[in-house]
N, C-alpha and C positions, 0 to 999 in steps of 0.2 A: 505493502500498501502507499503509494507517495505520500509524503508531506507537503502540503496544500499546491503543487505546479498541479496543473493540467494540459492538456494533448492538446494539438494545438489540434481541431475540428475543421481544416480545411488547407488546401492546396493553391500556394504559389503560383503564377506563371510561370512559364518555365526561362522564360529571353527573360531578365527585366524591362528593356527598353523596348516597343513595338509599337511607332507611332498609332498604326491603326488601331493596336487594340486597348490602347490606352485612349484616343477617342473613342471609343465603342464602351468602355465604363464609367468615362466620365460624364456620355448620354447616358449613361442606365442610373448613375448615383444620383445625376439631376433630375429624370423622369420619376422615379421611382424615390429619391429624400434619404438617400442610404448617405451613413454619418462618415463610413471610408469605404475603402475597396476592400477590406478584410468584409465587413458584411456579404458583400457579391461577389466574393469569391467563395465563400459559405455556402450562397446559394449555387455555385457554378460545382461545386463537392459535391450538394447535395443532389444536382442531377444527375453527377456524375455515377455515386453509389445507386440511383433508380435507374441507370440504361444500366450497368455491369451486372445487377442483378437480373434484369431482364436478357440479356447476353447471356449469361447465366441458367435460365429458365429454358431457355429456347434450347440453349446446347447442351444440354443433360437429354431434353426429347429428341434430339439429334434432325433438328432442325420442324420436326411436325410439331405446327404453329399449335391446332385440336390440342395435343399433350400439353403444349407450354403453358396456353390458355387454363386446363383441367389444374396445371401442377399451380399456377402462378397465381388462382382463382383468389387467393390471399390480401397479396399484393398490389394484384389492379384496383380488389377492393377496395382496398386501402387509398389509393391514388383516386378512384375515385372519389371516398368519404371526404379526403381532402379538396375534391376539386383541383385536381391538375390535370385528370381525366375527365373524360366525358363519360356518358355514362354507357354510350353504344362502344367504346375503345377496349382495343384487346391490348394485349400484351407488347405486339408489333406497335404497337402506337409509342409505345413510353420511347423507344429509340427515335421518332421522333418529333422528341419534346426540347421545348428550347428555355435557359434560361428565363423568361419573361414568364413562363408559365410557374414557374415556381414562385417568383416575385411578387407575382397577382396574387398569393395565398395571404403572407404576412397581414396578418394585424396592423399594420401602418398602411395599408394600399388599399385594402376593405374599410377601412375606418374613412380613411379621404373620399373612395367611390361613393359612401353611404350618407359620405356629408358633414362628418362629424370636426375637419379641418379645412379651411382654405385652402390650402394646399398641404402633399405629402410629410412639409418638413413639419408645420403644425400641427398636424394629424400626431405627428410623431414625438410633439415637445408633450400635449395630452394624454398620449397614453402612458409617459415616462412620468409625468406631474400626479398619476394616478385618478385622471378625470374619465376614463373610459371604461366600460364595464362587457364583457359576455356574459351575456346572458344575466344573471346574479351574481357574477365573479369577477371582481375587479383584477384587470390585468395590465403589468405596467410592463410590458415585455413588446415593444415593435415588431418582435422577429417571428411574434407566436403563429404558427400556419389554423389558422381557420378553419373549421370545417364547414362544410356547406350546407347542412342544417345548422349553424351557430350562426351565418353569414349575417343574416336579419337580425339579429341578438344583440349586432356592435352598433351601444348606444351610449349617450355621456351616463355617469354617475350619479341619481338622485340627489347624492347630497352634495354635491358636485354644482359649484355656483354657475357653470357652464352649464348645468341644465335647465337654466330659465333662459328660455328663448330671445328674451330681450337683452342678453350678456354680448355686448359691445364686441369680445371675439370670436361671437358664434356662428357663422357660416351667413352666409346672405343665400335665404330665401328657407333658411328648414323652419 
């Protein structure tokens, strides 16, 4: 057992400077309101794990897609529950996922899409300051993966000053 040190949950890019990759990363950081590139790299590593699992399941069934779908039914169901895959998607669709599919399921993005903040960065701040609940539970992690059944339950905490619709920081039109 280690003494307080945690393992790294992401992989960094192989090459430190590639202008095109850096531009793409910067675009994703601003679009999704991420704090730093580490958060993006975590999402990319998570997507890499999903693809690795799908390839492993397809490989174990010697390329038989029907057998792979049966063997990976729980895996596909988990990704469908998270909203990363659609209900009609199969295990082969995991291989065509993009990092944006993972980033769209973050609480920060879902809260912004539900009108909790005027921007993704403001939604992040509201989450970190404890103004946002998912169902009855206060969640203070912007990276929390919101399941599809929880999506409509993302709102302001009723004891938060932001629960008042006339609060000056509330999103316009909510």
